N, C-alpha and C positions, 0 to 999 in steps of 0.2 A: 616409469616413475611419474607421478602426478604432483609430487612435491617440488618446492623451489622453483615455481613458475613466476614469471613476471606478468602480472595481470592488470589490464586497464578496464575501468568501468566508465562508459561515456554516457552522460546524462546532462540535460540542460542546466540544472541548478540543484542546490541542496536546501531549498526552502521548505516550507511546510508541505507535507503530502506523503502518501504511502509509498510511491515509487522512489522518492527521495530517501525515505527511511530504509527501504529495501537496499539501495545502493550502499549505504553506510554499513548495514548489517552484513551484506555479502562481503564487503571489504574486510570486516572483522573475521568472518568465517575463512576467507582466503588466508589471512595471517595465521589463524589457528591451525591451518593445514600446511604451514611452512612456506607459503608463497608471499611475495611482495605484491602490493596492490596500490594502484593510483586511481583516484576518482577524478575524471576530467570533466570540467563543466564549461559552459559557454556564456551563461548569464551571470553577471556579477551581483547576484542577490545575496542578502544576508543569510548566513548559514543558520538554519533553524533545527539542526539535528545534533544529537549528542555524539561527539567525535572522540575516539581514543587518540592519544598522542602519536601513535605509530601510523595512522592513516594519512597518506599524502594526498593533498588536494591541488590540482593544477588547473588554473583558468587559462584557456587558450584564446579567449576573446571576451570583451566586456559586454557585447551585445550581438544578437543575431537578427536585429530588426532591419528589414529591407533586403532586397535581393543581393545587393553588393556585399553587405555585411555577412549574409548567409554563406556566400561562396568564399569570402575572406576567412571566415571561421573554419570552413572545410580545408582550406589551404594551410592554415595554422595547425589544425589537427593532424593533417597529413605529415607535416614537417615534424611535429612532436612525436608521432608514432614511429617515424623512421629513425629519429635520433635515439629512441629509448628501447627499441627492439623488444616489443612485448610478445610474449608467447601466446597470449589470448586477449582479445578485446570483447567485452560484453557491453552491448548498447541497449538503452532503454528509452522509452517514449519515442514517438515517430521522429521528432527533431533529431534526437541522438542517433536513431537508426539511419536516417537519410544522410546526415553529415558523416557518419562512419562509412557509409557506402561511397560517398563522394571522395572521402579521404583515401579509400582503398582503390578507387578507380584508376586503371592503367598502372597499378603498382604490381610489378612482376613477382615480387617476393611478399605476397599478402600474408598478413598475420591470420591466425585462426580467429574467426569472428562468429559470435553467437548473438543472434537477434532475439530479444525478449518481448513478449506481449503480456500486458498486465490487466487488460480489460477485454471483454468479449469482442469478437469481430462482427457480430450481427448487430445492425443498426438498432433494431428493436430492443436489444439488451443493454446497450450502453449509449444512450442518447448524448450527442455532442462529442463522443470520443471516436466515432466512426464517420469518416467523410466518404464521399462518392468514390474517391480514389484509393481508400485505405487498402482494400484487398488487392488492388493492382500493384501496390508497392511490394507486397509479399510475393506476388506472382512474377513480376517482371523486373523489379529493381534490386531486391535483396538476394539475387541468385548466387552471389559470391559467398553468402553465409554458410558456415560449416554446420551450424545447428540452429534450430528454431525452438525456443523454449516458451511454453505456456505455463502460467503459474497455477492452473487447475487442469484437471483432465478434460473438462469441457472446452476450455480455450485451446488446449493442445489438439483436440479433435477438430475444432474449427480451423486451426492452422493447417492441419493435414489436408483438409479439403481445399485450402486456398493456395498453398505453395505449389510450384511445379511438381509433376509426378516424379521427376528424377530426384527431388529433395524430400519426398514424403517420409523416407526412412530416417531423415535427420531431425524429425520433430520429436520432442520430449516434453513431458510434464514434470516440472520440478517445483516443489513447494518453496514459498518465500522463506528466506532466512530471518526469523523473527525472535526466537527464544535464545537468550544468553544470560550470563550471570548478572549483567548490568541492570536488567529490568527488576530483578529481585532486590538488588542492593539499593537502587533508586527508590523502590517502593517503600523502603524503610526510612528514607530521609525526608524529614519534614521541610518543605520549601520555606524560604524566608517570607514569601508572599503567598497568602492563602486566598487572595482575590475574593474574599467574601464567601468562602465555603460555608454552607449552612451548619450552624452549631446545634448539636443535640437533636438532629433530625436524621431520618433515613433518607438516602439519596439514590435516585435513579440516574445513571450516568450515560450520556452519549458523547462521542468524541469524533471529530473530523472537521473537514472544511464546511463552513456554513454555506452550502450550495445545494442545488436541486438533487444531485446524485445521492446525497446522504439522507434525504427523506426526513429531515428534522421537523418539517411541517406535519408529517404523519405521526411522528412521535409526540409532538405537542398535542395534536388532536386526540391521540389515544390517552395521553396523560390526563387531559381534561375530563375524560369519561370516568376516571377513578379518583380524581383529586378529592372530591367531597367524601368519598368512602375512606380515604387514607389521609387524614389531616396532618399526620406527622411525617409525610413524605414530600420531598421536593424533587424537581428535575433540574439537573445541571448539565449544560452543554459546553464542552471544551472545544475551542477552535475559533477561527475567524473566517470571514468570507463575505461574498457579495450579497448574500441573502439575509444578513443580520437584521436590517431594518424591517424587512417584511416579516421575519419570524417574530420579532418583538411586537410588531403590530398584530400579528395573529394571537399572541399571548394576551394582548389587551382585549381583542375581540372576544376571545373565549373566557375571559375573566380569570386568567391564571398568571398574570404578569408578576404577582408577588410570590409565586411558587416556582417560577422558572428562572434560573440564573444563567446568564451568559458569561462564562468564565474567561473567555478570551484564550489566547495562546499561552501554553505553559511548556517549559522544556522538561518537565517531570510529570507526565500524565499518569505514570505508574503508581505514584503515591496516592493519587485521587481514585484510581481504579481500586486499589486495596481498601480505601476508606468507604467506597460505595457499597450499597446494599444490593444493587442490581445493575448490570451493564446491558444496554440495549443497542443492537445494530439495526437501524431502521432504513437502510439504504435501498434505493430503487434498483441499483445495480452495483456490482463490485467485480473486481478481478478475483483476488483472494484477499479478504480483509486482513489488515495487519492487527487491528485492535482487538478483534474477536479472539484469536488465539492467545494474545497477551492477557486478556481478562480471564480466560480459562486457566492459563498457566498460573495466574495469581489467585486462583481459587474462588473466583467470583461467580455467582449465579448469572446466567445470561439468557437473553431472549433475542431472536433474530428473525427478520423477515426472510422468507424463502425466495430471495431475489437471485437473479443470475449474477455470478456463477459460484460463489464460494461457500455460503453457509451450509447448504445441504451436504456438500462433500465433507465438510468439517464435522458437523453435528450428527449426520446420519439420517437416513430416510424417515425413521420412526421417532425422532427426537421430539419430546413434548415442548422443547424450547424453540422449535421451528414453527413459524407462523405464516399462513398463506399471505402472499403479497397481493394487493395493498390493503388488506382487511384490518382497519384500525380497531374495530370491535374485538376481533380475535387478539390483536396485539394488546389491547387494554386488559382483556381477561387473562391472558397468559402472564402479563406483568403482575397482575393482582395475585395469581397463583404462586408465582415465584417469590413475591414479597411475603406471602403468608406461610408458604412451605418451601423455603429456598433449597435448591440443589444445584450443584455444579456438575456439568456433563463430564463423563469419563471419556476422554478423548486421547488417543495416542498422538502426542505432539513431537515425537522423535525426529520426524522429517522436517520439522520447522526449526530445529536447532541450527544456529549459524554454521557450526562446523560441518554438520551433515549436509546441509544444503549446498555449501561451497564444495564439498567433496563430490556431490552429485554433478555439479557443473564441471569440475576438473576431470571427472571420469569420462566425460564426453570427448575429451581430447584423444582418447584411445580408440574412439569409434571410427 
């Protein structure tokens, strides 16, 4: 029986981000499968995710800054795990993985532990997310893990080449839990604040952290190439991040600052997805994009760079919505085609449903 399990998801925080969204959606899926689920966090940042009332959040430390606080957090996590007798611990991001390892160290009655990887392991595919020691963690530190989960087939293949040979049979690819009833219901709810959404205009939408990974500089560059041809179209970027000023400066340099709108953070991006004419994923790298399957589920035409590792797996090798990375001319031309003759890709999203994704995790307990 894989129902009625007591599951913990260990993650640094529930702020903005795809892995944070993954944790909440996986918790929902666990509950849909009849299991209890607690999300355990270490950083006391504001929660930026939509939470259902049944999801339990447990902070075991307010900070993990500095070596002392890091080990203090591991001790608090160890104590909490021992007190609550979890059947399964799923950890995400390297901080969560390392702290879970430390909490399990020297524990004779270890819980089942699944390590997850959400971005590629190859440095050239995920700049900034792979350190010199990252692969060594999977080979020498996470040996107690019962399973290693990559969110795409390619990431799972990289994991299989990285973990000890004795653990290669424990590697699985499981799609992110993304689709549930909430995204459809929220997409029908008009937010109280529209943040200056362009009225009576067609909108190209991008969503994500305003950072190098998301490639919004490339999207803005591509938009400038077609802006004069499409005077009724604006570009809206949802999200916040460290690159906002440089992106705004780029808009000024390219002469499109009045046509590009920085929308900031919203807790209901699905409404704006549904209102958009086209959704674009311009990332330099991804694990498995959260927003791309959401846009497809909401019936939006999409365009995506063929970046490592998710878009090709989702859209298919021959999809006209897939654009060679980092060709901004091709991106501009494909956006133009989608706006003039829009189509939504036919994609099987069944593995992305929260219930099915959680079931796939729980099924590994039998392996």
